[in-house]
N, C-alpha and C positions, 0 to 999 in steps of 0.2 A: 502493499500499499505505500502511494508517494505520501510525503510527509505533507501537512497543510500550511499554504504561504502564510508569513505573518501578516496581521491584521496591518491596515494603513495607517491605522491609530490606535494606540492600547493604553490607558491610563489606568491606575490604580493606586486609591487613596492619595491622589494628589492634592496638594495643598501649596499656597504661597502666601507668604507675609512679609510685605514692605516695611522695611525699617525708613520710618520718617522722624521727622525733630519733633513732633508731637508724641513719636512712640510707635510702638509697631501696630501695622494697617493689616488685616488679614484679607487678602482678595480673595482666596477658594480655596477651600475645605471639603476634603475627602471627596473628590470627586472620581467616580468609576466610569468608563466610558470605554468602548470598543468599537471602532468604527471599521465595518470590512472594506476593501478593497471593491473600487467601482460604484460605492455608496456615493448619495448627495445629502449630506446632512447639514441640517441650519440648527443653528444657536440663538434662541432667542429669550430674552428676559428685560427687567427694567434696566434703566441706566445707570451703570456702575455694579452691574451685578458680576462682571468677570469674563463676560464673554471674550471679548477682545482680548482681556489678560491670558485665558486658556489659547485664543489662537496663537498668542505671541510665545506662550510656553512650546506650542508643538513646532512655532518656528524656528526655536532658541535665540528670539530676542528677548524671553526673560527666561529664570531660570526655578524652576519649582523648590519648595524649600523643604518638604516631604512628600513622600509616596512616589511612585516609578512611571514613567513615560515612554514610549517606543514610538517611533515613526519608522513603518516598513522595516520594522525589527532591528532598527537601529536607534542610538541615544538621539535625540533631535541636533546636537553638536554633530555627530557625526552626518544625520541626514541634512543639513546644512552645509556640511562643506563638499558632501557628493551633489548637492545643487539639486536636491531630490525633490522639490514643491516650487511653484512659484506664489509669489505673494501680492494681493490685491491692496493696496491700503487704502484708509479712508480720503485722505487727499491722494493729490495725483503722483506727487512725490518725483517731477518728471525735471530733468536738467535744463535750466533756462539757454544756455548755452549750445543744445543742441535741438538739431530738426526735430520733428514729429518721427520722421523713420528712423533716425539717427536714434532716437529714444527708444523704440521699440524694438530696434535690432541690438541695443546694446548687452543683452543676455545673450544673444546669439553671436557676436565679437569675443564673447568672453570664453564660451563653448568652442569655440573656432570651426564655426561651419564655414564653407564655401562662398563665397560673394554671391553665387549665383543662387543658391537654398537659404542665406539670409535675404535674399530682394523677394524670394517666393513666398517664404513666411511673413514678410511684412506688408506686402502687397495682399496677401490673404486675408490676416488678420487686423487688417486697416478696413478692409472692404464688411469684415463681418462687424465691426463697432460702428459701421457708416462714416468713416473718416478717408474713406478715397478720394483722392484730390487735395487732400491736405499735407502731402507727406512733405513737402517743404518748408512750410509754416517752423515756425517756435511757438512754445506752449505759451509766450505772452500774447499771442495774435489768435490766441482761441479761448471760447469761454470756458468758465470752470467745468461745465459738464462736459463738453468735447476733452478738455484736458483727462478727464477722468477717464473718457473712453480711450485715450491713448494709454494711458495707465493700464488698464484689462486687456489694450491689446500687447502690450509690452509681456504680461504676465501668459498669456494663452501662446504668443510667440515661444516662449522659453519651452512649450511643448513637456513639461515635467509630469509626473504620473498621479501627483497631488497637487491640487488647488488650492489655496488659501484664501478666501476672499472675506473683507473686513467690511461690511457696507456698502459694497462696490456702487451701488444705483441710487445711494440716497440722496444724491445730489441733482438726480436727473429728473425730467419733467415725465408726465406719465406716462405720454404717448411713447418715450424713449426709453422708458425703463420697460413696459411691457413689452417691446421689441427684443431688448437685451435681454429679457428673461426667456424669449424663446428660443433667442438665438445662443443661450446658455442651454437649456435643456438639450438644443438640437448637437452642442457639439458635445455633451456630456452623452446622450445616447451614442453618437457616432466613436466616441473614442474611450468610452469606458473610464474615463478620469473619476478620482476620487477627489469630492468637492466638500470643504467644510465653509459654511456660508454665514457670517453674522447678519443678524437684521431685526429692526424694530418692527418690521411690516409682518402681520401675522397671512393676511393674503400673499404674499410672498413668500413667507416661509413654506406654506402649505402647497400651492402652486411648483414651487421647484424640486422638494424634498422627498426623498424615501424614508426618511425619520426626520423629527422633528426633537430635537434637546430644549427642553425649557430649563430654566437655569431660576436661583431665588436673587433676590436682593444681597448684597454682600453680608458674610462672605460666600461669595458664588457656592451653590452647591446644585448638582442635578436633580431636579425633584418630580422630574416626569420626561419619557422618552415614548414619543408617540409614533409610531409606526403608520405610514400613508398606505391606504388600498384603494389611490388612484391608479390608475393605467400608466405605464411609461409613455405612452403617447398621451399630451396634453395639450388641446388646444385652449387656447385664452377663455374659451366661453365654458370651460370646465369649471370655471370659477364660480356659476350659477347653479351647480347642480346640488343637489341634497346632500350627496356623499362629500361634497366640498364644502359646504356648510358646516356639515357636523363635525369634521375635522376640525375647520376651523373654531368651533365654539369649545370643544375640547382644548384648543391651545390657549384660548381665553379664560377659560376656568381655571387653568393649571397653572396661568398667569398669576390669577385673582388669590388663587389657593397659596400660593407660595409667596405671596407680596405681603409682608408686614405694617401695618401702617402706623405700627407705635412705634416711636423715636424715644 
């Protein structure tokens, strides 16, 4: 019998406490979570609940202070060194002195792809996020939403098996956001990437995900993991179906149940 491949992400009793001038701040507490290869998992919870912190621990941008975590069977540090993931930040984080195509192509330069392969991937991913024709523009010549789409294209061009996305569509208008949601689902379906996606939007989490991880206010804990029963093929109008609305209601109930209003 062949050995089962390692999970894309596996965390056990994971905790993180920040040391501040005002004393320790517990951001994550006792997080147990396994994300299989090829899953689309969204993290949702109130502001400050540790969604982004957990994503940053996976990416080795923060270090856990207790428990264990592995990424594709490696430590987060090893995964980062092997460039085993792409990361889309809340802010676009583009280099202002590089054109859009050279920003998107930066990770391709780093991994040493040929000029022809770089050009093909840049063209394909810019078309995916509706930025064809803006290749020679600089970030400061684009709107904030267009800059974020360029940042998404950069992560997609990298073509890593694991894609970490921190509220990537939060700054976009609803029509563009819907389009990119559709495109992201299509990309996921074609490539079988593993996607970890942070969002504040219940409809977005339900529309995109195979599982939705509901987190509590700080210290961030996993209070519910909701399996989606929606089909893999999801037109936008699936959001109006009773099955979709029932999942959204469970997410909303989970957020309400996990939220303490006593300060």
